Each structure stands twice: as structure tokens, then as C-alpha cells.
TIZAZA-372979 format. One line per field, with one value per atom (N, C-alpha, C): residue number from 1; residue in one letter; x, y, z. Coordinates in pm, 1 decimal, always signed. Example, Ala and Ser with C-alpha at 12.3 -4.5 7.8 and 13.67 -1.06 7.14 Angstrom:
% residues 2
k = [1;1;1;2;2;2];
r = [a;a;a;s;s;s];
px = [+1319.0;+1230.0;+1320.0;+1285.0;+1367.0;+1290.0];
py = [-569.0;-450.0;-330.0;-225.0;-106.0;+3.0];
pz = [+780.0;+780.0;+780.0;+708.0;+714.0;+787.0];
//
This chain:
% residues 79
k = [1;1;1;2;2;2;3;3;3;4;4;4;5;5;5;6;6;6;7;7;7;8;8;8;9;9;9;10;10;10;11;11;11;12;12;12;13;13;13;14;14;14;15;15;15;16;16;16;17;17;17;18;18;18;19;19;19;20;20;20;21;21;21;22;22;22;23;23;23;24;24;24;25;25;25;26;26;26;27;27;27;28;28;28;29;29;29;30;30;30;31;31;31;32;32;32;33;33;33;34;34;34;35;35;35;36;36;36;37;37;37;38;38;38;39;39;39;40;40;40;41;41;41;42;42;42;43;43;43;44;44;44;45;45;45;46;46;46;47;47;47;48;48;48;49;49;49;50;50;50;51;51;51;52;52;52;53;53;53;54;54;54;55;55;55;56;56;56;57;57;57;58;58;58;59;59;59;60;60;60;61;61;61;62;62;62;63;63;63;64;64;64;65;65;65;66;66;66;67;67;67;68;68;68;69;69;69;70;70;70;71;71;71;72;72;72;73;73;73;74;74;74;75;75;75;76;76;76;77;77;77;78;78;78;79;79;79];
r = [m;m;m;e;e;e;a;a;a;l;l;l;t;t;t;d;d;d;k;k;k;q;q;q;l;l;l;e;e;e;e;e;e;i;i;i;q;q;q;n;n;n;h;h;h;f;f;f;k;k;k;f;f;f;f;f;f;d;d;d;r;r;r;d;d;d;n;n;n;n;n;n;g;g;g;r;r;r;i;i;i;d;d;d;l;l;l;e;e;e;e;e;e;f;f;f;a;a;a;e;e;e;l;l;l;l;l;l;a;a;a;v;v;v;l;l;l;s;s;s;p;p;p;d;d;d;s;s;s;n;n;n;p;p;p;e;e;e;q;q;q;a;a;a;k;k;k;e;e;e;g;g;g;f;f;f;s;s;s;l;l;l;i;i;i;d;d;d;t;t;t;n;n;n;g;g;g;s;s;s;g;g;g;y;y;y;i;i;i;e;e;e;f;f;f;d;d;d;e;e;e;f;f;f;l;l;l;s;s;s;w;w;w;w;w;w;k;k;k;t;t;t;c;c;c;w;w;w;w;w;w;e;e;e;y;y;y];
px = [+241.3;+269.3;+197.9;+266.0;+208.8;+95.0;+1.2;-107.8;-52.0;-111.7;-68.1;-127.2;-51.2;-104.9;-194.0;-274.3;-358.0;-272.2;-160.3;-70.2;-11.9;+28.8;+82.1;-23.8;-144.0;-252.5;-282.8;-281.9;-306.6;-197.7;-72.7;+37.7;+20.7;-19.2;-39.7;-157.0;-263.0;-376.8;-333.8;-246.9;-197.5;-115.5;-34.8;+41.1;-55.1;-155.1;-254.7;-323.6;-367.2;-437.2;-346.3;-220.0;-126.3;-118.6;-115.3;-103.9;-238.6;-345.8;-480.4;-510.3;-447.8;-449.7;-590.1;-680.4;-815.5;-912.7;-860.6;-939.7;-1065.6;-1056.0;-1172.7;-1168.2;-1069.4;-1059.9;-994.7;-932.6;-863.8;-743.4;-647.0;-528.3;-534.5;-528.6;-528.6;-384.1;-367.9;-233.4;-144.9;-197.3;-117.4;-70.5;-158.7;-121.9;-19.7;-36.3;+59.1;+196.1;+198.6;+327.0;+398.8;+324.3;+384.2;+440.0;+362.6;+405.6;+533.5;+535.0;+651.8;+773.8;+753.8;+865.7;+928.7;+848.6;+901.6;+979.0;+920.1;+983.7;+1105.6;+1097.3;+1203.2;+1223.7;+1304.0;+1320.7;+1367.5;+1429.9;+1477.3;+1373.0;+1252.6;+1147.7;+1102.6;+1039.3;+990.7;+841.6;+775.9;+631.0;+589.8;+670.6;+637.0;+638.4;+732.5;+737.8;+616.8;+575.0;+455.6;+333.4;+319.1;+204.4;+206.0;+323.5;+336.7;+304.5;+362.4;+336.5;+190.6;+132.4;-7.9;-95.5;-71.4;-155.4;-139.1;-21.3;-0.4;-73.9;-78.8;-143.5;-295.1;-343.5;-487.7;-541.7;-550.3;-583.6;-726.0;-817.0;-954.5;-978.0;-874.4;-883.8;-977.0;-1000.6;-1094.1;-1036.1;-905.0;-841.2;-800.8;-818.8;-781.3;-721.8;-640.3;-591.3;-674.0;-754.8;-833.1;-746.1;-791.5;-708.0;-671.8;-764.1;-731.3;-619.1;-618.2;-511.1;-379.6;-387.6;-270.4;-212.5;-298.2;-255.3;-185.8;-242.3;-183.8;-44.1;-32.9;+95.7;+193.8;+150.1;+237.8;+292.1;+206.9;+247.2;+345.1;+342.2;+423.3;+545.7;+536.0;+651.8;+673.4;+624.4;+645.8;+792.5;+876.0;+1017.9;+1092.7;+1027.9;+1092.3;+1098.5;+1025.3;+1025.1;+1136.3];
py = [+1384.8;+1389.4;+1508.4;+1571.7;+1687.4;+1646.0;+1737.0;+1713.2;+1717.5;+1638.5;+1635.5;+1752.9;+1801.2;+1903.6;+1833.6;+1910.4;+1853.2;+1785.8;+1846.0;+1790.0;+1656.4;+1647.6;+1522.6;+1412.6;+1447.0;+1350.4;+1302.1;+1392.2;+1355.5;+1260.2;+1286.1;+1198.6;+1058.9;+1049.9;+919.6;+847.5;+920.1;+860.1;+806.1;+878.2;+832.9;+705.2;+695.4;+572.3;+456.0;+480.1;+376.6;+330.3;+424.7;+391.1;+316.0;+349.5;+282.0;+132.9;+99.0;-41.5;-112.4;-37.1;-96.5;-131.2;-236.3;-271.8;-296.1;-350.9;-378.8;-264.7;-155.6;-34.1;-56.9;-143.7;-168.1;-88.3;-0.7;+83.3;+14.6;-102.7;-175.3;-247.1;-274.1;-346.3;-485.6;-586.4;-723.8;-770.5;-892.8;-942.8;-944.5;-985.1;-989.5;-849.7;-752.6;-614.3;-561.3;-598.6;-554.2;-615.7;-741.5;-806.3;-731.2;-683.0;-602.7;-471.5;-408.4;-283.8;-307.3;-414.3;-443.3;-474.8;-541.3;-572.2;-444.8;-340.0;-211.8;-142.6;-142.8;-75.4;-150.1;-282.3;-366.1;-487.1;-471.1;-577.6;-712.0;-711.1;-835.8;-902.4;-847.0;-904.1;-1038.5;-1117.0;-1247.5;-1259.7;-1363.4;-1377.6;-1379.8;-1437.7;-1439.5;-1299.3;-1218.4;-1080.3;-1003.2;-1030.4;-964.0;-1002.0;-1129.0;-1174.1;-1110.3;-1107.3;-1048.8;-899.3;-827.3;-683.9;-655.3;-734.5;-717.1;-731.5;-834.7;-857.2;-746.6;-687.0;-575.6;-449.5;-428.0;-307.6;-322.1;-442.7;-470.1;-477.7;-363.2;-358.9;-403.0;-395.3;-438.8;-583.8;-650.2;-791.6;-825.7;-732.5;-753.7;-838.5;-855.8;-925.5;-831.3;-704.4;-600.0;-482.6;-404.3;-279.5;-167.9;-103.4;+10.9;+135.6;+242.9;+362.5;+415.0;+414.0;+466.9;+386.1;+254.3;+170.6;+199.6;+212.9;+245.8;+380.3;+477.9;+610.7;+606.9;+535.6;+523.3;+461.3;+354.7;+287.8;+381.0;+446.5;+533.5;+647.2;+703.6;+816.9;+774.9;+650.2;+612.1;+528.3;+434.7;+345.0;+273.4;+323.6;+251.5;+233.8;+326.0;+320.5;+208.9;+148.2;+38.9;-88.4;-88.8;-206.7;-195.4];
pz = [+1372.0;+1230.2;+1167.8;+1075.2;+1008.8;+915.4;+898.3;+803.7;+662.0;+576.0;+437.1;+360.2;+265.9;+176.9;+73.9;+3.7;-101.7;-208.2;-240.4;-341.6;-294.1;-168.6;-115.4;-116.5;-74.8;-73.9;-215.5;-309.4;-449.4;-500.3;-463.5;-504.3;-446.0;-320.5;-256.9;-322.8;-353.6;-423.5;-559.9;-628.4;-757.6;-745.1;-639.8;-615.0;-589.4;-508.1;-477.9;-606.4;-685.4;-810.1;-906.7;-910.3;-999.4;-967.2;-839.2;-800.4;-790.0;-790.8;-794.0;-939.7;-987.1;-1129.5;-1185.0;-1102.8;-1153.3;-1124.9;-1071.1;-1046.6;-964.4;-863.1;-778.7;-648.1;-634.5;-515.4;-396.5;-422.8;-316.3;-376.4;-292.3;-335.4;-274.2;-360.8;-310.6;-291.5;-245.5;-215.0;-338.5;-451.2;-574.0;-613.2;-604.2;-636.5;-535.8;-408.6;-307.8;-331.5;-373.4;-403.2;-514.7;-614.1;-721.3;-665.3;-578.8;-516.0;-436.8;-358.5;-275.4;-360.7;-473.8;-563.6;-618.3;-635.5;-681.9;-568.6;-448.9;-335.9;-284.0;-288.5;-233.5;-324.2;-429.2;-528.0;-471.0;-356.0;-294.9;-206.7;-202.0;-117.4;-174.0;-87.8;-129.9;-99.0;-147.7;-126.1;+21.2;+106.0;+248.8;+308.6;+268.0;+315.1;+265.0;+143.0;+88.6;+170.7;+203.3;+284.0;+421.9;+482.1;+616.2;+614.2;+518.2;+508.0;+480.1;+390.9;+356.3;+479.7;+558.1;+676.5;+780.7;+786.7;+879.5;+834.6;+705.8;+652.2;+649.3;+622.5;+617.6;+760.1;+824.0;+966.9;+998.5;+902.5;+930.0;+890.7;+837.5;+805.6;+691.3;+601.7;+491.1;+378.0;+377.9;+267.1;+155.6;+178.4;+82.9;+159.4;+90.5;+147.8;+85.9;+168.1;+122.4;+131.5;+69.5;+63.8;+202.5;+298.0;+430.8;+496.5;+476.1;+530.4;+458.0;+326.4;+246.4;+289.3;+307.7;+348.4;+483.6;+575.3;+708.5;+699.7;+621.3;+602.5;+532.3;+427.4;+348.9;+434.9;+519.3;+602.7;+711.3;+751.3;+865.8;+834.2;+738.2;+730.0;+597.5;+487.6;+362.3;+328.8;+367.6;+333.5;+406.5;+507.5;+579.5;+495.2;+386.2;+301.1;+201.5];
//
């Protein structure tokens, strides 16, 4: 995969910050469900839970920016 430009990275950070509604630097399940509803309006709560657990690779119960970035770079459009 190609390296991201500074502009691309900034855009991804802006997307992350937009869905990090409480501005704590992480996306919780509720925030992810909102994100998924935007990307895939026909999604359901079970799909949100499943997607969240796949992205939360360290099992912290939150999606940190590095996990979000990894997901965004590889497969966000699959949702």
C-alpha cells in the first residue's frame, strides 16, 4: 500500500474527529454505530458490533486512531 500524503492523513484525522463526538481521542461503539449508519444506511446494530470488534484489534473497547487509520486505509468502503 502506498504511503499517505500529509493531506490524506489530515483528512482521515478529520473524519475520526468528526465521529469522536465526546472528543476523548477514541471512538466507542455508539459513535461507531453512527459512523456506520452514514457509510451504510442499511446497516443494523449487530453489524455495528461485529465491525467494531474487528476494528478494535487491541480489544480495548474503543477504536483508537491507529486502528481507525488501519481500517480506513484497507477496507472502510466494504461497509
